[in-house]
N, C-alpha and C positions, 0 to 999 in steps of 0.2 A: 539634026546631032550633024557634029563636025567630025571630020575624018580625022584618022589618028595622025596620019602624015602630016596634016595640015598643023594639028595641035603642036607636033613636036618641032615643025619648022618654025612655028612662032615661039615656043618656047627656048630654043636655040637661038634665034636671033635675037630675042630679047636678053638672053644671057650674056651674048657677045656684047651687044650694046649696053648693057650694066657693067660688066667688066671693063670695055672701053672707057666709060666715064669715069669709073674709079681709077683707072690705070693713068689717065690723065694728070688728076690730081696728086697721086701717091707717087706714081714711077716718073713720071716726066718733071712735075713741078715740085715734088716732093723735097729735094734738097736746097730747092731756093726760098728766098724769104716772099711771102706773098704780102701785097698792099694792105694797109690796114682797113680801107674800106672793103677791101675782099672779105678778109678775115671777119670784120663784124657781120656782114652779111649771111655768111657761113654758119655763123653761132646760131642763127634763127632758123635754119633749114630744118632741124628734127622738130621744132617748136612748132612750123607750120605744118609738117607731113602728116602728124598725127591728128589733128581735127579735120585735113582734108579727108582722110582716110574713113574717119569715123562719123563725118557729118551726114552723109547720106544715108548710112546705117540707122541712123537716130531718126531722121527727119520722113526718110520713105523706103522703108523697112520691107523687103520682099515677104517675109513671114505675115506682116500685116497687110498685104496686097495694096503697099503704099500709103495706106491710112496713117495718119498721126497716131502713136501710141503713147500713153502716160507712162508706163513704165520704162521705156528707152528715154524718153525725155528727163523722166525723173534722175535716173541713172546718169545721165550726160551732165545735169545740172549737180549733183552730188560729187561727181568727179571732179568737174570745173572746180567747185568750192573747196574740197578737200586738197585738190592741187594747189591751189592759191594760198590757202592757210598754210599748209605745211611744207610747201616747196618739195615734197617728196613724191616723184613720178609712182613709185611702186605702190604706196598708200593710195594715191588717186586712183589708179587702176583697180587695184583689190576693193575699194570702198565703193567703187562704180559696179563691178561686176557682182558684189555682194547684193547691191541694192537693184540691180536688173533681176538678178536671178531670185532675190527674195519677193521682189513685187510679183514676178510672173507667177512664182510659186502660191503665193497669197491671192491672186486674182483669178489664177487660171484654174 
């Protein structure tokens, strides 16, 4: 078990680091024009973060002891498909969630 002081130290340090990174772009560089190549790369940041957060939960989920799980994989495929077809993030996330919980209810 992690100690409370260690946990709060980690939370505070990560908060300061997160604030610092955001401040560099909004506070220091916010009034200047950024190069086109940087703006092009920043446009894809959100698109890259969501799959990076979700992929481990689909492939090696703790609830299944790291065993591949059909409902989670199906929900990921449905989410990807709906997102590609509709170009609507909210619709994709909701359809994936409904698929996951629907399959877990039916198979569970």
